[in-house]
C-alpha positions in Angstrom: -104.7 124.3 -73.2 -106.5 124.3 -76.7 -105.4 122.4 -79.8 -103.5 125.4 -81.2 -101.5 125.9 -78.0 -100.7 122.1 -77.9 -99.6 122.2 -81.5 -97.5 125.3 -80.9 -95.8 123.8 -77.9 -95.2 120.5 -79.7 -93.6 122.4 -82.6 -91.2 124.3 -80.3 -90.1 121.0 -78.6 -89.6 119.4 -82.0 -87.5 122.4 -83.2 -85.4 122.5 -80.1 -84.7 118.7 -80.5 -83.7 119.2 -84.1 -81.3 122.0 -83.3 -79.7 119.9 -80.5 -79.3 116.9 -82.8 -77.5 119.1 -85.3 -75.0 120.8 -83.0 -74.5 118.1 -80.3 -71.9 115.4 -81.1 -73.6 112.1 -81.9 -70.9 109.8 -80.6 -67.2 109.5 -79.6 -66.2 107.9 -82.9 -67.4 110.9 -84.9 -65.5 113.2 -82.5 -62.4 111.1 -82.8 -62.4 111.2 -86.5 -62.8 114.9 -86.6 -59.9 115.4 -84.1 -57.6 113.2 -86.2 -58.5 114.6 -89.6 -55.6 116.3 -91.5 -55.9 118.9 -94.2 -53.1 119.9 -96.6 -52.5 122.7 -99.1 -50.2 121.2 -101.7 -48.6 122.3 -105.0 -50.0 120.6 -108.1 -46.5 119.3 -109.0 -46.7 117.0 -106.0 -50.2 115.7 -106.7 -49.5 112.1 -107.8 -47.0 111.3 -105.0 -49.1 113.0 -102.3 -52.2 111.1 -103.3 -50.4 107.8 -103.1 -48.9 108.7 -99.7 -52.3 109.6 -98.4 -53.6 106.3 -99.5 -50.7 104.6 -97.7 -51.4 106.6 -94.5 -55.1 105.8 -94.5 -54.4 102.1 -95.0 -51.8 102.1 -92.2 -53.4 104.4 -89.6 -57.1 104.7 -90.6 -56.7 108.5 -90.7 -58.0 110.3 -93.8 -56.0 113.2 -95.2 -57.8 115.8 -97.4 -55.7 117.8 -99.9 -56.3 121.0 -101.8 -54.0 121.2 -104.9 -53.1 124.4 -106.7 -50.2 126.8 -107.6 -47.9 127.5 -104.7 -48.5 131.2 -104.6 -52.2 130.9 -104.9 -52.3 128.4 -102.0 -50.2 130.8 -99.9 -52.5 133.7 -100.7 -55.5 131.7 -99.8 -53.8 130.6 -96.6 -53.2 134.2 -95.6 -56.9 134.9 -96.0 -58.5 131.8 -94.6 -56.0 131.0 -91.8 -57.0 127.4 -92.0 -55.1 124.2 -92.7 -52.7 121.8 -91.0 -49.8 121.4 -93.5 -48.5 123.4 -96.5 -46.4 121.7 -99.3 -45.4 124.2 -102.0 -43.2 123.2 -104.9 -40.3 125.3 -103.7 -39.0 126.3 -100.2 -39.1 130.0 -101.1 -42.8 129.9 -100.5 -42.3 128.3 -97.1 -39.9 131.1 -96.3 -42.5 133.7 -97.1 -45.1 131.8 -95.1 -42.7 131.7 -92.1 -42.1 135.4 -92.4 -45.8 136.0 -92.3 -46.1 133.9 -89.1 -48.0 131.1 -90.7 -45.5 128.2 -90.4 -44.0 127.0 -87.1 -41.8 124.1 -88.4 -40.5 122.8 -91.8 -39.3 119.3 -92.7 -37.4 118.6 -96.0 -39.0 116.1 -98.4 -37.4 116.1 -101.9 -36.0 118.0 -104.9 -37.1 118.5 -108.5 -35.0 119.4 -111.5 -36.1 122.0 -114.1 -35.8 121.1 -117.7 -38.0 120.8 -120.8 -40.5 118.3 -122.0 -41.2 117.1 -125.6 -43.4 114.4 -127.0 -41.4 111.2 -127.7 -43.2 110.4 -131.0 -42.3 113.8 -132.6 -38.6 113.4 -132.2 -38.0 117.1 -131.4 -34.5 117.4 -130.0 -33.5 120.5 -128.0 -29.8 120.6 -127.3 -29.3 124.2 -126.1 -31.0 127.3 -125.0 -30.9 129.0 -128.4 -33.1 126.3 -129.9 -35.8 127.2 -127.5 -36.0 130.6 -129.0 -36.7 129.5 -132.5 -39.9 130.9 -134.0 -40.7 127.4 -135.2 -41.0 126.1 -131.6 -44.2 126.6 -129.7 -42.9 127.0 -126.1 -45.1 127.2 -123.0 -44.2 127.9 -119.4 -46.0 128.2 -116.0 -46.7 131.7 -114.9 -43.8 132.9 -112.7 -46.2 135.1 -110.6 -48.2 132.1 -109.3 -46.3 128.8 -110.0 -43.0 127.8 -108.3 -41.4 126.5 -111.5 -42.0 129.8 -113.3 -40.6 131.7 -110.3 -37.4 129.6 -109.9 -36.8 129.6 -113.7 -37.2 133.3 -114.0 -35.0 134.0 -111.0 -32.2 131.8 -112.4 -32.3 133.1 -115.9 -32.5 136.8 -114.8 -29.1 136.3 -113.3 -27.7 135.1 -116.6 -29.6 137.7 -118.6 -31.6 135.1 -120.5 -35.1 135.5 -119.0 -36.4 138.3 -121.2 -35.5 136.4 -124.3 -37.2 133.2 -123.1 -40.3 135.1 -121.9 -40.6 136.7 -125.3 -40.3 133.4 -127.1 -43.0 131.8 -124.9 -46.4 131.6 -126.7 -48.4 131.0 -123.5 -48.0 131.1 -119.7 -50.1 128.5 -117.8 -51.4 128.3 -114.3 -49.4 125.2 -113.2 -46.6 123.0 -114.4 -49.2 120.3 -115.0 -51.0 122.5 -117.4 -47.7 123.0 -119.3 -47.2 119.2 -119.5 -50.8 118.8 -120.7 -50.3 121.3 -123.5 -47.3 119.3 -124.8 -49.2 116.0 -124.3 -52.1 117.3 -126.3 -49.9 118.8 -129.0 -51.1 122.4 -128.1 -47.4 123.1 -127.7 -44.1 121.6 -128.9 -42.0 122.2 -125.8 -42.7 123.0 -122.2 -40.6 124.0 -119.2 -41.3 121.4 -116.5 -40.1 119.6 -113.4 -38.6 116.2 -114.1 -40.7 114.5 -111.5 -44.1 115.3 -113.0 -43.4 113.4 -116.1 -44.0 110.1 -114.3 -47.6 110.9 -115.0 -46.9 111.6 -118.7 -45.3 108.5 -120.3 -45.6 110.0 -123.8 -43.3 112.9 -122.8 -39.6 112.9 -122.6 -37.5 115.1 -120.2 -34.5 116.9 -121.6 -31.9 118.7 -119.6 -30.0 121.6 -121.1 -27.0 123.4 -119.7 -28.7 126.7 -119.1 -31.3 125.0 -116.8 -29.0 122.3 -115.3 -28.5 124.2 -112.1 -32.2 125.2 -111.7 -34.1 123.1 -109.2 -36.7 123.3 -106.5 -36.5 122.0 -102.9 -39.8 120.7 -101.5 -40.5 120.7 -97.8 -43.7 120.4 -95.7 -44.6 123.2 -93.4 -46.5 122.6 -90.2 -48.9 125.5 -90.0 -49.7 127.5 -86.9 -53.4 127.3 -87.9 -53.4 123.5 -87.5 -56.3 122.0 -85.5 -54.3 119.1 -84.2 -50.5 119.7 -83.9 -49.7 116.1 -82.9 -51.6 114.6 -85.9 -50.2 117.2 -88.3 -46.6 116.6 -87.1 -47.0 112.8 -87.2 -48.1 112.9 -90.9 -45.3 115.3 -91.8 -42.9 112.8 -90.3 -44.6 110.0 -92.3 -43.9 112.0 -95.5 -40.2 112.3 -94.7 -39.7 108.8 -93.4 -37.1 106.8 -95.4 -39.3 103.7 -95.4 -42.6 105.4 -96.0 -43.1 108.7 -97.8 -39.6 108.9 -99.2 -40.1 105.5 -100.9 -43.0 107.0 -102.8 -41.1 110.2 -103.6 -38.3 108.2 -105.3 -40.9 106.0 -107.1 -42.5 109.2 -108.5 -39.2 110.6 -109.9 -38.2 113.0 -107.1 -34.7 113.2 -105.5 -35.7 112.2 -102.0 -34.0 113.1 -98.7 -32.4 110.9 -96.1 -35.3 110.7 -93.6 -35.5 108.8 -90.4 -37.2 105.3 -90.7 -40.8 105.3 -89.5 -40.2 102.6 -86.9 -37.8 104.8 -85.0 -40.3 107.6 -84.4 
């Protein structure tokens, strides 16, 4: 065998070895971590509380949870295409109902509720006492887009029943992607008033939540859906129960301004 043949044979062996090292599991620890990983699609309105609960779960179990945040409808649309993910937490149960109808969700567990109202900056002293004041041309009002964000959807649905939606939509100077974008506009004085969920204002201490009669009955129920696409049903279900546990996830939901549910204590699971 000449030098060229030896070199060629050695190159083939090296290439095969490299390919094997890339596709073959290196050790059991790596495999274990992969099998225990959890991925969530979560509405932006739940961002602060979910990030904190994921930190709690990592500290208690050593299992890391990865989260993709976004508008509820956009997450659902992405889920229909990708067919990947373990859990889905939209800002309102109506999206879970749609996901269930599409065969994407196998089980749902209630988590919390959020109230719809309006946000203003504390320092400006703007007082909104009724629906008519929202329609004033002197008020820069922003909302989340009802086609992609849960708060926009539930607000539109409620106000269409009372015949007020068209007037509110006409008075709105801009529709944003998420409820957090709405709060940011008010925070940065790009708007005077925004339609928001009460719970998200925990992250905006400069903003004040105001409830008005026309929105007093408008709320969103949050639940977690266990997806049929999940890679590890046991791990996904365990974290879902951690979220709903009265002495774990529900403690955080209350801390972050949500109306929590009466979940089963974690020790009893």
